[in-house]
Biotite code that builds the C-alpha atoms (Angstrom):
import biotite.structure as struc

atoms = struc.array([
    struc.Atom([-49.398, 45.476, -30.893], chain_id="A", res_id=1, res_name="MET", atom_name="CA", element="C"),
    struc.Atom([-51.825, 47.064, -28.444], chain_id="A", res_id=2, res_name="LEU", atom_name="CA", element="C"),
    struc.Atom([-55.060, 45.927, -30.175], chain_id="A", res_id=3, res_name="SER", atom_name="CA", element="C"),
    struc.Atom([-53.688, 42.364, -30.471], chain_id="A", res_id=4, res_name="ASN", atom_name="CA", element="C"),
    struc.Atom([-53.123, 42.377, -26.643], chain_id="A", res_id=5, res_name="ALA", atom_name="CA", element="C"),
    struc.Atom([-56.518, 43.775, -26.260], chain_id="A", res_id=6, res_name="ASP", atom_name="CA", element="C"),
    struc.Atom([-58.123, 40.910, -28.405], chain_id="A", res_id=7, res_name="MET", atom_name="CA", element="C"),
    struc.Atom([-56.281, 38.358, -26.358], chain_id="A", res_id=8, res_name="ALA", atom_name="CA", element="C"),
    struc.Atom([-57.438, 40.129, -22.992], chain_id="A", res_id=9, res_name="MET", atom_name="CA", element="C"),
    struc.Atom([-61.135, 40.109, -24.227], chain_id="A", res_id=10, res_name="TYR", atom_name="CA", element="C"),
    struc.Atom([-60.693, 36.339, -25.188], chain_id="A", res_id=11, res_name="GLN", atom_name="CA", element="C"),
    struc.Atom([-59.270, 35.608, -21.596], chain_id="A", res_id=12, res_name="ALA", atom_name="CA", element="C"),
    struc.Atom([-62.186, 37.557, -20.027], chain_id="A", res_id=13, res_name="LYS", atom_name="CA", element="C"),
    struc.Atom([-64.745, 35.491, -22.098], chain_id="A", res_id=14, res_name="GLU", atom_name="CA", element="C"),
    struc.Atom([-63.131, 32.198, -21.031], chain_id="A", res_id=15, res_name="ALA", atom_name="CA", element="C"),
    struc.Atom([-63.733, 33.123, -17.317], chain_id="A", res_id=16, res_name="GLY", atom_name="CA", element="C"),
    struc.Atom([-61.614, 33.939, -14.511], chain_id="A", res_id=17, res_name="ARG", atom_name="CA", element="C"),
    struc.Atom([-57.889, 33.133, -13.479], chain_id="A", res_id=18, res_name="ASN", atom_name="CA", element="C"),
    struc.Atom([-56.916, 32.359, -17.277], chain_id="A", res_id=19, res_name="THR", atom_name="CA", element="C"),
    struc.Atom([-54.956, 33.996, -20.029], chain_id="A", res_id=20, res_name="TYR", atom_name="CA", element="C"),
    struc.Atom([-54.630, 33.937, -23.824], chain_id="A", res_id=21, res_name="ARG", atom_name="CA", element="C"),
    struc.Atom([-52.043, 34.538, -26.197], chain_id="A", res_id=22, res_name="PHE", atom_name="CA", element="C"),
    struc.Atom([-52.966, 36.534, -29.346], chain_id="A", res_id=23, res_name="TYR", atom_name="CA", element="C"),
    struc.Atom([-53.326, 34.557, -32.592], chain_id="A", res_id=24, res_name="THR", atom_name="CA", element="C"),
    struc.Atom([-54.235, 35.251, -36.038], chain_id="A", res_id=25, res_name="GLU", atom_name="CA", element="C"),
    struc.Atom([-57.562, 33.384, -35.624], chain_id="A", res_id=26, res_name="GLU", atom_name="CA", element="C"),
    struc.Atom([-58.617, 35.846, -33.011], chain_id="A", res_id=27, res_name="MET", atom_name="CA", element="C"),
    struc.Atom([-58.154, 38.537, -35.540], chain_id="A", res_id=28, res_name="ASN", atom_name="CA", element="C"),
    struc.Atom([-60.159, 36.596, -38.028], chain_id="A", res_id=29, res_name="GLN", atom_name="CA", element="C"),
    struc.Atom([-62.891, 35.785, -35.328], chain_id="A", res_id=30, res_name="GLU", atom_name="CA", element="C"),
    struc.Atom([-63.081, 39.454, -34.713], chain_id="A", res_id=31, res_name="MET", atom_name="CA", element="C"),
    struc.Atom([-63.596, 40.452, -38.450], chain_id="A", res_id=32, res_name="LYS", atom_name="CA", element="C"),
    struc.Atom([-66.177, 37.698, -38.752], chain_id="A", res_id=33, res_name="ASN", atom_name="CA", element="C"),
    struc.Atom([-68.064, 39.071, -35.943], chain_id="A", res_id=34, res_name="ARG", atom_name="CA", element="C"),
    struc.Atom([-67.958, 42.758, -37.107], chain_id="A", res_id=35, res_name="LEU", atom_name="CA", element="C"),
    struc.Atom([-69.120, 41.470, -40.566], chain_id="A", res_id=36, res_name="GLN", atom_name="CA", element="C"),
    struc.Atom([-72.044, 39.457, -38.930], chain_id="A", res_id=37, res_name="LEU", atom_name="CA", element="C"),
    struc.Atom([-73.033, 42.357, -36.834], chain_id="A", res_id=38, res_name="GLU", atom_name="CA", element="C"),
    struc.Atom([-73.096, 44.674, -39.998], chain_id="A", res_id=39, res_name="LYS", atom_name="CA", element="C"),
    struc.Atom([-74.919, 42.221, -42.007], chain_id="A", res_id=40, res_name="ASP", atom_name="CA", element="C"),
    struc.Atom([-77.279, 41.640, -39.183], chain_id="A", res_id=41, res_name="MET", atom_name="CA", element="C"),
    struc.Atom([-78.239, 45.397, -39.081], chain_id="A", res_id=42, res_name="ARG", atom_name="CA", element="C"),
    struc.Atom([-78.675, 45.505, -42.833], chain_id="A", res_id=43, res_name="ASN", atom_name="CA", element="C"),
    struc.Atom([-80.751, 42.338, -42.896], chain_id="A", res_id=44, res_name="ALA", atom_name="CA", element="C"),
    struc.Atom([-83.592, 44.126, -41.165], chain_id="A", res_id=45, res_name="LEU", atom_name="CA", element="C"),
    struc.Atom([-83.620, 46.690, -43.832], chain_id="A", res_id=46, res_name="ALA", atom_name="CA", element="C"),
    struc.Atom([-83.564, 44.115, -46.736], chain_id="A", res_id=47, res_name="HIS", atom_name="CA", element="C"),
    struc.Atom([-86.369, 41.920, -45.157], chain_id="A", res_id=48, res_name="ASN", atom_name="CA", element="C"),
    struc.Atom([-83.876, 39.078, -44.575], chain_id="A", res_id=49, res_name="GLU", atom_name="CA", element="C"),
    struc.Atom([-85.617, 37.953, -41.286], chain_id="A", res_id=50, res_name="PHE", atom_name="CA", element="C"),
    struc.Atom([-88.715, 35.973, -41.236], chain_id="A", res_id=51, res_name="VAL", atom_name="CA", element="C"),
    struc.Atom([-90.929, 34.403, -38.699], chain_id="A", res_id=52, res_name="LEU", atom_name="CA", element="C"),
    struc.Atom([-91.823, 30.760, -38.700], chain_id="A", res_id=53, res_name="GLU", atom_name="CA", element="C"),
    struc.Atom([-94.607, 29.548, -36.316], chain_id="A", res_id=54, res_name="TYR", atom_name="CA", element="C"),
    struc.Atom([-94.585, 26.439, -34.501], chain_id="A", res_id=55, res_name="GLN", atom_name="CA", element="C"),
    struc.Atom([-98.146, 25.393, -33.878], chain_id="A", res_id=56, res_name="PRO", atom_name="CA", element="C"),
    struc.Atom([-99.583, 23.408, -30.881], chain_id="A", res_id=57, res_name="ILE", atom_name="CA", element="C"),
    struc.Atom([-102.578, 21.669, -31.954], chain_id="A", res_id=58, res_name="ILE", atom_name="CA", element="C"),
    struc.Atom([-105.382, 20.254, -29.987], chain_id="A", res_id=59, res_name="ASP", atom_name="CA", element="C"),
    struc.Atom([-105.320, 16.468, -30.547], chain_id="A", res_id=60, res_name="SER", atom_name="CA", element="C"),
    struc.Atom([-109.138, 16.012, -29.750], chain_id="A", res_id=61, res_name="GLN", atom_name="CA", element="C"),
    struc.Atom([-110.507, 18.883, -32.048], chain_id="A", res_id=62, res_name="SER", atom_name="CA", element="C"),
    struc.Atom([-107.455, 19.664, -34.292], chain_id="A", res_id=63, res_name="ASN", atom_name="CA", element="C"),
    struc.Atom([-107.547, 23.568, -34.102], chain_id="A", res_id=64, res_name="PRO", atom_name="CA", element="C"),
    struc.Atom([-104.347, 25.329, -33.344], chain_id="A", res_id=65, res_name="VAL", atom_name="CA", element="C"),
    struc.Atom([-104.520, 26.431, -29.811], chain_id="A", res_id=66, res_name="VAL", atom_name="CA", element="C"),
    struc.Atom([-101.076, 27.958, -29.692], chain_id="A", res_id=67, res_name="HIS", atom_name="CA", element="C"),
    struc.Atom([-98.100, 28.991, -31.519], chain_id="A", res_id=68, res_name="ALA", atom_name="CA", element="C"),
    struc.Atom([-94.685, 30.277, -30.948], chain_id="A", res_id=69, res_name="GLU", atom_name="CA", element="C"),
    struc.Atom([-93.028, 32.656, -33.192], chain_id="A", res_id=70, res_name="ALA", atom_name="CA", element="C"),
    struc.Atom([-89.329, 31.796, -34.254], chain_id="A", res_id=71, res_name="LEU", atom_name="CA", element="C"),
    struc.Atom([-87.077, 34.240, -35.922], chain_id="A", res_id=72, res_name="ILE", atom_name="CA", element="C"),
    struc.Atom([-84.922, 33.061, -38.997], chain_id="A", res_id=73, res_name="ARG", atom_name="CA", element="C"),
    struc.Atom([-82.366, 34.828, -40.839], chain_id="A", res_id=74, res_name="TRP", atom_name="CA", element="C"),
    struc.Atom([-82.026, 34.024, -44.572], chain_id="A", res_id=75, res_name="GLN", atom_name="CA", element="C"),
    struc.Atom([-78.660, 35.617, -45.703], chain_id="A", res_id=76, res_name="HIS", atom_name="CA", element="C"),
    struc.Atom([-78.158, 36.293, -49.170], chain_id="A", res_id=77, res_name="PRO", atom_name="CA", element="C"),
    struc.Atom([-74.705, 34.948, -49.464], chain_id="A", res_id=78, res_name="GLU", atom_name="CA", element="C"),
    struc.Atom([-74.444, 32.647, -46.277], chain_id="A", res_id=79, res_name="LEU", atom_name="CA", element="C"),
    struc.Atom([-77.889, 31.177, -46.387], chain_id="A", res_id=80, res_name="GLY", atom_name="CA", element="C"),
    struc.Atom([-79.666, 30.092, -43.467], chain_id="A", res_id=81, res_name="HIS", atom_name="CA", element="C"),
    struc.Atom([-78.132, 31.448, -40.291], chain_id="A", res_id=82, res_name="ILE", atom_name="CA", element="C"),
    struc.Atom([-79.431, 29.828, -37.005], chain_id="A", res_id=83, res_name="ALA", atom_name="CA", element="C"),
    struc.Atom([-80.638, 32.086, -34.199], chain_id="A", res_id=84, res_name="PRO", atom_name="CA", element="C"),
    struc.Atom([-77.730, 30.697, -31.928], chain_id="A", res_id=85, res_name="ASP", atom_name="CA", element="C"),
    struc.Atom([-75.437, 32.388, -34.239], chain_id="A", res_id=86, res_name="LYS", atom_name="CA", element="C"),
    struc.Atom([-76.971, 35.993, -34.141], chain_id="A", res_id=87, res_name="PHE", atom_name="CA", element="C"),
    struc.Atom([-79.117, 36.420, -31.054], chain_id="A", res_id=88, res_name="ILE", atom_name="CA", element="C"),
    struc.Atom([-76.459, 36.753, -28.598], chain_id="A", res_id=89, res_name="HIS", atom_name="CA", element="C"),
    struc.Atom([-74.782, 39.251, -30.867], chain_id="A", res_id=90, res_name="LEU", atom_name="CA", element="C"),
    struc.Atom([-77.978, 41.145, -31.168], chain_id="A", res_id=91, res_name="ALA", atom_name="CA", element="C"),
    struc.Atom([-78.376, 41.110, -27.488], chain_id="A", res_id=92, res_name="GLU", atom_name="CA", element="C"),
    struc.Atom([-74.698, 42.374, -26.892], chain_id="A", res_id=93, res_name="GLU", atom_name="CA", element="C"),
    struc.Atom([-74.856, 45.155, -29.225], chain_id="A", res_id=94, res_name="THR", atom_name="CA", element="C"),
    struc.Atom([-78.367, 46.335, -28.149], chain_id="A", res_id=95, res_name="GLY", atom_name="CA", element="C"),
    struc.Atom([-79.737, 45.467, -31.849], chain_id="A", res_id=96, res_name="PHE", atom_name="CA", element="C"),
    struc.Atom([-82.030, 43.075, -30.079], chain_id="A", res_id=97, res_name="ILE", atom_name="CA", element="C"),
    struc.Atom([-84.337, 46.131, -29.220], chain_id="A", res_id=98, res_name="ILE", atom_name="CA", element="C"),
    struc.Atom([-85.014, 46.811, -32.886], chain_id="A", res_id=99, res_name="GLN", atom_name="CA", element="C"),
    struc.Atom([-85.116, 43.139, -33.798], chain_id="A", res_id=100, res_name="LEU", atom_name="CA", element="C"),
    struc.Atom([-87.583, 42.552, -30.999], chain_id="A", res_id=101, res_name="GLY", atom_name="CA", element="C"),
    struc.Atom([-89.716, 45.359, -32.084], chain_id="A", res_id=102, res_name="GLU", atom_name="CA", element="C"),
    struc.Atom([-89.853, 43.984, -35.695], chain_id="A", res_id=103, res_name="TRP", atom_name="CA", element="C"),
    struc.Atom([-90.680, 40.399, -34.149], chain_id="A", res_id=104, res_name="VAL", atom_name="CA", element="C"),
    struc.Atom([-93.617, 41.706, -32.086], chain_id="A", res_id=105, res_name="LEU", atom_name="CA", element="C"),
    struc.Atom([-94.974, 43.793, -34.924], chain_id="A", res_id=106, res_name="ARG", atom_name="CA", element="C"),
    struc.Atom([-94.790, 41.059, -37.445], chain_id="A", res_id=107, res_name="THR", atom_name="CA", element="C"),
    struc.Atom([-96.258, 38.456, -35.184], chain_id="A", res_id=108, res_name="ALA", atom_name="CA", element="C"),
    struc.Atom([-99.269, 40.789, -34.446], chain_id="A", res_id=109, res_name="VAL", atom_name="CA", element="C"),
    struc.Atom([-99.767, 41.590, -38.155], chain_id="A", res_id=110, res_name="SER", atom_name="CA", element="C"),
    struc.Atom([-99.746, 37.740, -38.926], chain_id="A", res_id=111, res_name="GLN", atom_name="CA", element="C"),
    struc.Atom([-102.145, 37.011, -36.245], chain_id="A", res_id=112, res_name="MET", atom_name="CA", element="C"),
    struc.Atom([-104.494, 39.760, -37.544], chain_id="A", res_id=113, res_name="ASN", atom_name="CA", element="C"),
    struc.Atom([-104.189, 38.122, -41.075], chain_id="A", res_id=114, res_name="LEU", atom_name="CA", element="C"),
    struc.Atom([-105.136, 34.691, -39.465], chain_id="A", res_id=115, res_name="TRP", atom_name="CA", element="C"),
    struc.Atom([-108.036, 36.345, -37.810], chain_id="A", res_id=116, res_name="LEU", atom_name="CA", element="C"),
    struc.Atom([-109.493, 38.030, -40.948], chain_id="A", res_id=117, res_name="LYS", atom_name="CA", element="C"),
    struc.Atom([-108.901, 34.562, -42.767], chain_id="A", res_id=118, res_name="ASP", atom_name="CA", element="C"),
    struc.Atom([-111.347, 33.130, -40.289], chain_id="A", res_id=119, res_name="GLY", atom_name="CA", element="C"),
    struc.Atom([-108.988, 31.296, -37.991], chain_id="A", res_id=120, res_name="LEU", atom_name="CA", element="C"),
    struc.Atom([-110.185, 30.893, -34.417], chain_id="A", res_id=121, res_name="GLN", atom_name="CA", element="C"),
    struc.Atom([-108.115, 33.070, -32.093], chain_id="A", res_id=122, res_name="PRO", atom_name="CA", element="C"),
    struc.Atom([-105.219, 31.470, -30.452], chain_id="A", res_id=123, res_name="PHE", atom_name="CA", element="C"),
    struc.Atom([-102.123, 32.803, -28.522], chain_id="A", res_id=124, res_name="SER", atom_name="CA", element="C"),
    struc.Atom([-98.700, 33.474, -30.125], chain_id="A", res_id=125, res_name="VAL", atom_name="CA", element="C"),
    struc.Atom([-95.713, 33.333, -27.707], chain_id="A", res_id=126, res_name="ALA", atom_name="CA", element="C"),
    struc.Atom([-92.827, 35.666, -28.583], chain_id="A", res_id=127, res_name="VAL", atom_name="CA", element="C"),
    struc.Atom([-89.560, 35.442, -26.950], chain_id="A", res_id=128, res_name="ASN", atom_name="CA", element="C"),
    struc.Atom([-88.374, 38.538, -25.232], chain_id="A", res_id=129, res_name="ILE", atom_name="CA", element="C"),
    struc.Atom([-84.918, 39.209, -24.016], chain_id="A", res_id=130, res_name="SER", atom_name="CA", element="C"),
    struc.Atom([-83.830, 40.908, -20.666], chain_id="A", res_id=131, res_name="SER", atom_name="CA", element="C"),
    struc.Atom([-82.716, 44.008, -22.754], chain_id="A", res_id=132, res_name="ARG", atom_name="CA", element="C"),
    struc.Atom([-86.122, 44.318, -24.246], chain_id="A", res_id=133, res_name="GLN", atom_name="CA", element="C"),
    struc.Atom([-87.645, 44.047, -20.752], chain_id="A", res_id=134, res_name="LEU", atom_name="CA", element="C"),
    struc.Atom([-85.373, 46.865, -19.603], chain_id="A", res_id=135, res_name="GLU", atom_name="CA", element="C"),
    struc.Atom([-86.409, 49.173, -22.540], chain_id="A", res_id=136, res_name="SER", atom_name="CA", element="C"),
    struc.Atom([-89.754, 50.601, -22.993], chain_id="A", res_id=137, res_name="ASN", atom_name="CA", element="C"),
    struc.Atom([-90.320, 48.732, -26.080], chain_id="A", res_id=138, res_name="ILE", atom_name="CA", element="C"),
    struc.Atom([-93.443, 47.106, -24.745], chain_id="A", res_id=139, res_name="LEU", atom_name="CA", element="C"),
    struc.Atom([-94.982, 50.346, -23.618], chain_id="A", res_id=140, res_name="ILE", atom_name="CA", element="C"),
    struc.Atom([-93.969, 51.922, -26.948], chain_id="A", res_id=141, res_name="ASN", atom_name="CA", element="C"),
    struc.Atom([-95.646, 49.215, -28.933], chain_id="A", res_id=142, res_name="LEU", atom_name="CA", element="C"),
    struc.Atom([-98.944, 49.632, -26.917], chain_id="A", res_id=143, res_name="ARG", atom_name="CA", element="C"),
    struc.Atom([-98.998, 53.358, -27.526], chain_id="A", res_id=144, res_name="SER", atom_name="CA", element="C"),
    struc.Atom([-97.510, 53.386, -31.040], chain_id="A", res_id=145, res_name="GLY", atom_name="CA", element="C"),
])
């Protein structure tokens, strides 16, 4: 009973101030789904389920790529494509964003190096960084590592 009340309390907190929630079985299912998604997300990095796609910006006059944005995608083996809005906030809440962000940065830099070796002209690649990543030493560690 206490865990059910606890779930209802957290739902009320997420909804904002001066509100309340009654426990429902849906809350329990949502919590189970969230825990499973978190577990799957942590395993996804080890199983190479994340990929980066690059959104290019092309110079309309000369046609070379002048900039690109790295966008993370998750191809879950059972659920298929999971949109970033379904897992990024969970990664931030759980702290997994630090590991995921490091993977994104390393993968984007590796891809840039491959493009340069293939003869493409250098261009910048934007990578989204969360505030949790900025608070950590991830950028400093990447530079020294």
